[in-house]
MARSE-431529 format. One record per residue (C-alpha): z, x, y. Coordinates in pm, whole numbers, padded with zeros to 5 digits. Each point is the difference from the previous one (the first is absolute). Layout:
REM residues N
(site (Z X Y))
...
***
This chain:
REM residues 465
(site (00170 -02308 -01933))
(site (00303 00160 -00162))
(site (00295 00063 00230))
(site (00267 00230 -00139))
(site (00283 00184 00173))
(site (00220 00281 -00129))
(site (00336 00016 00180))
(site (00164 00344 -00006))
(site (00362 00019 00117))
(site (00318 00152 -00141))
(site (00202 -00305 00115))
(site (-00006 -00268 -00273))
(site (00095 -00273 00248))
(site (-00296 00075 00222))
(site (-00236 00011 -00299))
(site (00124 -00339 -00115))
(site (-00009 -00151 00350))
(site (-00353 00120 00068))
(site (-00119 -00110 -00345))
(site (00118 -00355 00072))
(site (-00145 00004 00352))
(site (-00345 00119 -00113))
(site (-00030 -00187 -00330))
(site (-00222 -00271 00149))
(site (-00204 00219 00232))
(site (-00089 00254 -00270))
(site (-00123 -00101 -00344))
(site (00202 00275 -00166))
(site (00307 00184 00127))
(site (00127 00314 -00173))
(site (00295 00219 00089))
(site (00103 00362 -00046))
(site (00331 00160 00090))
(site (-00151 00338 00089))
(site (-00325 00162 00108))
(site (-00011 00188 -00331))
(site (00011 -00324 -00198))
(site (-00262 -00153 00228))
(site (-00235 00289 -00075))
(site (00073 -00028 -00373))
(site (-00083 -00371 -00002))
(site (-00305 00028 00224))
(site (-00267 -00026 -00272))
(site (00177 -00281 -00185))
(site (00079 -00208 00310))
(site (-00316 00078 00203))
(site (00137 -00150 00325))
(site (-00213 -00091 00300))
(site (00281 00082 00242))
(site (00309 00219 -00024))
(site (00292 -00093 00226))
(site (00232 00301 -00003))
(site (00321 00113 00163))
(site (-00011 00345 00164))
(site (00339 00145 -00083))
(site (00080 -00008 -00370))
(site (00167 00241 -00243))
(site (-00257 00244 -00128))
(site (-00353 -00048 00129))
(site (-00024 -00159 00345))
(site (-00229 -00284 00096))
(site (-00211 00237 00208))
(site (-00048 00228 -00302))
(site (-00090 -00307 -00205))
(site (-00259 -00091 00263))
(site (-00163 00341 -00030))
(site (-00016 -00024 -00379))
(site (-00149 -00349 00018))
(site (-00265 00123 00244))
(site (-00091 00271 -00255))
(site (00021 -00196 -00325))
(site (-00077 -00360 00097))
(site (-00165 -00005 00345))
(site (-00099 -00366 -00039))
(site (00367 -00107 00001))
(site (00135 -00096 00342))
(site (00348 00126 00093))
(site (00245 -00161 00240))
(site (00315 00202 00073))
(site (00338 -00127 00119))
(site (00322 00164 00114))
(site (00349 -00091 00113))
(site (00057 00334 00173))
(site (-00100 00164 00325))
(site (-00317 00132 -00164))
(site (-00244 -00073 00278))
(site (-00147 00353 -00010))
(site (-00097 -00089 -00356))
(site (-00191 -00306 00125))
(site (-00268 00214 00165))
(site (-00022 00230 -00304))
(site (-00035 -00301 -00230))
(site (-00274 -00158 00210))
(site (-00190 00329 00014))
(site (00022 00044 -00374))
(site (-00135 -00342 -00083))
(site (00279 -00261 00006))
(site (-00138 -00336 00110))
(site (00321 -00093 00178))
(site (00365 00095 00049))
(site (00286 -00250 00014))
(site (00357 00042 00122))
(site (00297 -00137 -00192))
(site (00161 -00247 00016))
(site (-00338 -00150 -00081))
(site (-00142 -00295 00188))
(site (-00150 -00192 -00292))
(site (-00244 -00186 00224))
(site (-00134 00335 00122))
(site (-00012 00136 -00357))
(site (-00204 -00299 -00116))
(site (-00239 00038 00293))
(site (-00048 00368 -00082))
(site (-00069 -00075 -00368))
(site (-00238 -00283 00088))
(site (-00198 00242 00217))
(site (-00002 00262 -00277))
(site (-00127 -00250 -00255))
(site (-00265 -00127 00244))
(site (-00119 00356 00068))
(site (-00013 00073 -00373))
(site (-00211 -00308 -00058))
(site (-00234 00096 00283))
(site (-00069 00344 -00144))
(site (00002 -00104 -00366))
(site (-00379 00004 -00025))
(site (-00026 00358 00132))
(site (00329 00175 -00078))
(site (00042 00341 00158))
(site (00269 00252 -00075))
(site (00183 00109 00312))
(site (-00014 00366 00084))
(site (00333 00176 -00024))
(site (00116 00179 00310))
(site (00233 00273 -00117))
(site (00107 00100 00349))
(site (00365 -00070 00073))
(site (00110 -00171 00318))
(site (00364 00020 00104))
(site (00048 -00105 00363))
(site (00313 00125 00169))
(site (00251 -00175 00223))
(site (-00138 -00351 -00029))
(site (00289 -00225 -00092))
(site (00022 -00375 -00044))
(site (-00016 -00298 -00232))
(site (-00116 -00267 00242))
(site (-00314 -00177 -00126))
(site (-00190 00114 00310))
(site (00080 00362 -00081))
(site (-00099 -00049 -00363))
(site (-00342 -00120 00115))
(site (-00033 00303 00229))
(site (00075 00234 -00292))
(site (-00271 -00172 -00201))
(site (-00254 00047 00279))
(site (00104 00365 00042))
(site (-00060 00057 -00370))
(site (-00338 -00172 00010))
(site (-00140 00153 00320))
(site (00126 00358 -00038))
(site (-00272 00098 -00247))
(site (-00273 -00119 00240))
(site (-00121 00138 00333))
(site (00028 -00335 00175))
(site (00120 -00009 00360))
(site (00343 -00162 00034))
(site (00175 -00162 00297))
(site (00380 -00032 -00025))
(site (00164 -00250 00232))
(site (00364 -00057 00081))
(site (00277 00051 00252))
(site (00116 00348 00094))
(site (00237 00148 -00255))
(site (-00121 -00204 -00299))
(site (-00137 00302 -00187))
(site (-00373 -00012 00070))
(site (-00041 00377 -00026))
(site (00189 00010 -00330))
(site (-00246 -00250 -00144))
(site (-00291 00207 00130))
(site (00148 00310 -00165))
(site (00048 -00192 -00325))
(site (-00368 -00094 00001))
(site (-00098 00362 00064))
(site (00240 00138 -00262))
(site (-00147 -00230 -00261))
(site (-00358 00093 00076))
(site (-00220 00255 -00180))
(site (00026 00206 00320))
(site (00380 00019 00015))
(site (-00017 00380 00011))
(site (-00206 -00019 00320))
(site (00180 -00030 00339))
(site (00158 -00320 00130))
(site (-00042 00024 00377))
(site (00200 -00246 00213))
(site (-00085 -00056 00367))
(site (00197 -00222 00240))
(site (-00271 -00148 00220))
(site (00249 -00093 00274))
(site (00131 00355 00039))
(site (-00319 00134 00164))
(site (-00234 -00126 00274))
(site (-00349 -00096 -00114))
(site (-00167 00331 00097))
(site (00257 00213 -00180))
(site (00002 -00236 -00299))
(site (-00374 00055 -00041))
(site (00048 00377 00006))
(site (00296 -00024 -00238))
(site (-00197 -00195 -00259))
(site (-00351 00141 00039))
(site (00069 00348 00135))
(site (-00184 00170 00288))
(site (-00221 00294 00078))
(site (00084 00282 00236))
(site (-00055 -00088 00365))
(site (-00034 -00375 -00060))
(site (00281 -00068 00250))
(site (00254 00187 00207))
(site (00234 00184 -00233))
(site (-00240 00001 -00298))
(site (00002 00379 -00034))
(site (-00115 -00002 -00361))
(site (-00146 -00228 -00267))
(site (00257 -00225 -00164))
(site (-00027 -00201 -00320))
(site (00119 -00359 00015))
(site (00208 -00205 -00240))
(site (-00304 -00146 -00178))
(site (-00124 00350 -00082))
(site (00348 00107 -00112))
(site (00041 -00306 -00224))
(site (-00294 00097 -00221))
(site (-00033 -00271 -00265))
(site (00357 -00116 00061))
(site (00131 -00273 00229))
(site (00012 -00042 00376))
(site (00274 -00247 00094))
(site (-00048 -00151 00345))
(site (00327 -00159 00107))
(site (-00005 -00265 00275))
(site (-00379 -00029 00002))
(site (00034 -00316 00213))
(site (00106 00210 00300))
(site (-00320 00209 00021))
(site (-00267 -00028 00269))
(site (-00334 -00172 -00049))
(site (-00177 00333 00054))
(site (00193 00165 -00281))
(site (-00051 -00306 -00221))
(site (-00378 00035 00031))
(site (00021 00361 -00121))
(site (00229 -00091 -00289))
(site (-00247 -00274 -00097))
(site (-00267 00268 -00041))
(site (00228 00191 -00236))
(site (00042 -00310 -00216))
(site (-00370 -00089 00005))
(site (-00166 00340 -00023))
(site (00281 00220 -00139))
(site (-00058 00251 00277))
(site (00144 00089 00340))
(site (-00076 00216 00301))
(site (00260 00259 00104))
(site (00055 -00023 00376))
(site (-00281 00192 00169))
(site (-00198 00053 -00322))
(site (-00374 -00062 -00027))
(site (-00005 -00067 -00375))
(site (00219 -00229 -00212))
(site (00225 00104 -00287))
(site (00034 -00192 -00326))
(site (00333 -00133 -00123))
(site (00111 -00121 -00343))
(site (00348 -00098 00114))
(site (00131 -00347 -00070))
(site (00133 -00198 00298))
(site (00318 -00206 -00021))
(site (00101 -00166 00327))
(site (00317 -00180 00104))
(site (00108 -00219 00287))
(site (00279 -00229 00116))
(site (-00240 -00174 00243))
(site (-00175 -00335 -00047))
(site (-00353 00133 -00047))
(site (-00159 -00346 -00002))
(site (00149 -00067 00342))
(site (-00119 00340 00127))
(site (-00352 -00074 -00127))
(site (00001 -00339 00176))
(site (00107 00170 00325))
(site (-00271 00265 -00033))
(site (00255 00281 -00041))
(site (-00093 00088 -00358))
(site (-00351 00028 -00144))
(site (-00078 -00282 -00241))
(site (-00233 00218 -00210))
(site (00271 00264 -00038))
(site (00253 -00271 -00089))
(site (-00212 -00112 -00296))
(site (-00077 00358 -00103))
(site (00372 00082 -00016))
(site (00116 -00306 -00192))
(site (-00190 00061 -00325))
(site (00346 -00020 -00157))
(site (00284 -00146 00207))
(site (00370 00044 -00077))
(site (00263 -00188 00201))
(site (00349 00147 -00029))
(site (00290 -00248 00030))
(site (00281 00060 00244))
(site (00344 00079 -00132))
(site (00109 -00342 00128))
(site (-00254 -00155 -00238))
(site (00136 00185 -00304))
(site (00376 -00015 00046))
(site (00047 00020 -00375))
(site (-00131 00359 00003))
(site (00273 00125 00235))
(site (00250 00091 -00278))
(site (-00266 00200 -00187))
(site (-00122 00170 00317))
(site (00354 00076 00110))
(site (00088 00163 -00332))
(site (-00314 00211 00007))
(site (00035 00103 00365))
(site (00365 00097 -00046))
(site (-00099 00226 -00290))
(site (-00282 00149 00207))
(site (00220 00066 00303))
(site (00277 00143 -00218))
(site (-00239 00243 -00164))
(site (-00123 00113 00342))
(site (00354 00089 00115))
(site (00110 00139 -00338))
(site (00272 -00246 -00099))
(site (00070 -00251 -00274))
(site (-00129 -00347 00093))
(site (00282 -00218 00139))
(site (00044 -00358 -00117))
(site (-00098 -00300 00211))
(site (00302 -00228 00035))
(site (-00062 -00372 -00056))
(site (00065 -00086 00366))
(site (-00236 00281 00098))
(site (-00276 -00152 -00209))
(site (00077 -00338 00155))
(site (-00044 00154 00346))
(site (-00335 00147 -00104))
(site (-00115 -00336 -00133))
(site (00108 -00177 00320))
(site (-00179 00238 00237))
(site (-00334 -00104 00155))
(site (-00171 00343 -00048))
(site (-00251 -00005 00287))
(site (-00087 00358 -00095))
(site (-00053 -00092 -00366))
(site (00043 00264 -00275))
(site (-00011 00286 00251))
(site (00300 -00147 00182))
(site (00179 -00053 -00333))
(site (-00062 00363 -00095))
(site (00130 00129 00334))
(site (00305 -00224 -00028))
(site (00088 00118 -00351))
(site (-00068 00366 00080))
(site (00252 -00034 00283))
(site (00246 -00165 -00236))
(site (-00032 00275 -00260))
(site (00068 00261 00268))
(site (00301 -00186 00145))
(site (00161 -00113 -00328))
(site (00266 00262 -00070))
(site (00112 -00161 -00327))
(site (-00197 -00135 -00294))
(site (-00050 -00349 00146))
(site (-00225 -00118 00285))
(site (00182 -00256 00212))
(site (-00156 -00244 00252))
(site (00122 00208 00296))
(site (-00210 00293 -00125))
(site (-00320 -00201 00051))
(site (00011 -00038 00377))
(site (-00138 -00355 -00015))
(site (00259 -00170 00223))
(site (-00245 -00066 00281))
(site (-00289 -00108 -00221))
(site (00140 -00231 -00264))
(site (-00189 -00313 -00100))
(site (00024 -00303 00233))
(site (00260 -00182 -00208))
(site (00243 00292 00043))
(site (-00093 00082 00358))
(site (00029 -00353 00139))
(site (00219 -00037 00311))
(site (00235 -00225 -00196))
(site (00136 00166 -00315))
(site (-00142 -00152 -00319))
(site (00227 -00129 -00274))
(site (-00006 00153 -00348))
(site (-00172 -00315 -00130))
(site (-00270 00028 00267))
(site (-00065 00362 -00089))
(site (-00014 -00086 -00372))
(site (-00240 -00288 00058))
(site (-00236 00210 00212))
(site (00005 00285 -00252))
(site (-00068 -00225 -00301))
(site (-00283 -00173 00186))
(site (-00153 00333 00107))
(site (00000 00143 -00353))
(site (-00141 -00324 -00147))
(site (-00280 00009 00258))
(site (-00068 00369 -00071))
(site (-00045 -00075 -00372))
(site (-00220 -00300 00088))
(site (00235 -00240 -00174))
(site (00037 00200 -00323))
(site (00355 -00095 -00097))
(site (00046 00256 -00276))
(site (-00089 00287 00234))
(site (00209 -00151 00279))
(site (00303 -00024 -00229))
(site (-00047 00358 -00119))
(site (-00022 00136 00358))
(site (00306 -00200 00108))
(site (00192 00105 -00314))
(site (00077 -00358 -00108))
(site (-00098 -00215 -00296))
(site (-00272 -00262 00035))
(site (00251 -00287 -00036))
(site (00203 00156 00281))
(site (-00316 00034 00211))
(site (-00086 -00364 -00063))
(site (00346 -00101 00125))
(site (-00042 00213 00314))
(site (-00338 -00156 00075))
(site (00145 -00347 -00042))
(site (00312 00085 00201))
(site (-00197 00126 00301))
(site (-00295 -00239 -00032))
(site (-00248 00286 -00036))
(site (-00344 -00114 -00108))
(site (-00203 00198 -00253))
(site (-00298 00136 00204))
(site (-00227 -00009 -00307))
(site (00077 -00364 -00067))
(site (00018 00067 -00373))
(site (00268 00070 -00253))
(site (-00025 00302 -00235))
(site (-00066 -00079 -00363))
(site (00305 -00014 -00224))
(site (-00142 00238 -00259))
(site (-00065 00279 00248))
(site (00057 00336 -00170))
(site (00305 00113 00191))
(site (00372 00019 -00071))
(site (00249 -00134 00254))
(site (00288 00210 00126))
(site (00336 -00154 -00085))
(site (00096 -00297 00213))
(site (00282 00110 00231))
(site (00088 -00360 00070))
***
């Protein structure tokens, strides 16, 4: 079966590098320096797959994707970006992209993606079907990151938002579980309907039932009138149940009925009410352990995890801290009506060295404090208030040497990128030769156990020696 790829990128070096890398995997490799030229050559080239950059002069890769879905729906599109375009990931997946890759490209990953695309094309070759075009736009807000785990979450958000599937979001407190739930809701056909968030730990079981399902007059002391619950108020929107793992077994049985029958009984009511609301739940608890102990219903557990999203801790995506910090400083500055101050290099180092037990929420609180306290146009380490909570290497009883701190920091970033040396070098602000010397100097082992390919499509920063 024919295998042809059209590479669309305004960078000639990347086009040439990718052409060489894919020349054996694909029977034919074509290139175009812009989306406009890709469209113009579409009939003559007739590619199976288009591999396109997102940000280019003129038409963007996302606009190219939409045109391809209209004019040549049988062509598969894989998008790639070198920027903090993760909100675009979900939009691309919703609009028909088969995958989304982050530059600098991991060529092994790229080849795996293309192999899967070609296999899928072969499987459906006998009964080709044009994909339906979803014209709805999805632009999630305040989700920032480039870590591969976050990229995968954005893909799932884009894929699940158009469905009514129940979703369970798992992760430590402060990782952004509610933001992901809101992103799913905002990308759904019912985004104009209410998003109703309920913290299940804030109310005892009896009041939680009344809060969600409502009650009728006289059903309990203080019920002086009928009251609609959150499920009724949500309409066809979303009910977000935060910390579902902390609810009682009695409440869990009633929630199970909602999921099974799409109806609920207001407290004291004789007849049920129907609900069309979608349920998204979240927890920081180990649900499997709770099920084994008999503290969480197994049938509810399986009903909730139709789609499961696990959010990484901030410690697991250290490389995202600079992006998050920049965004959160802008956000805090806008809230207090001032120009965003600059993060000094030693301030960023302090952020990278911190353990962040409170995850992104703690980072946001820390930077909001810094924006308020910074009287000039630069945020210094003393504005952060992290003295008592720095990472172990800085908080050890015996003061660490500069070399010890450097070794720990390099090792932490390399681990966070899962051994991707190009990304590690970019985060550290050094060239790859310099990184190689640091790894050798400190005896740091590559956690992936593999070396990156020499023709990876990325340019090194200048070697500072």
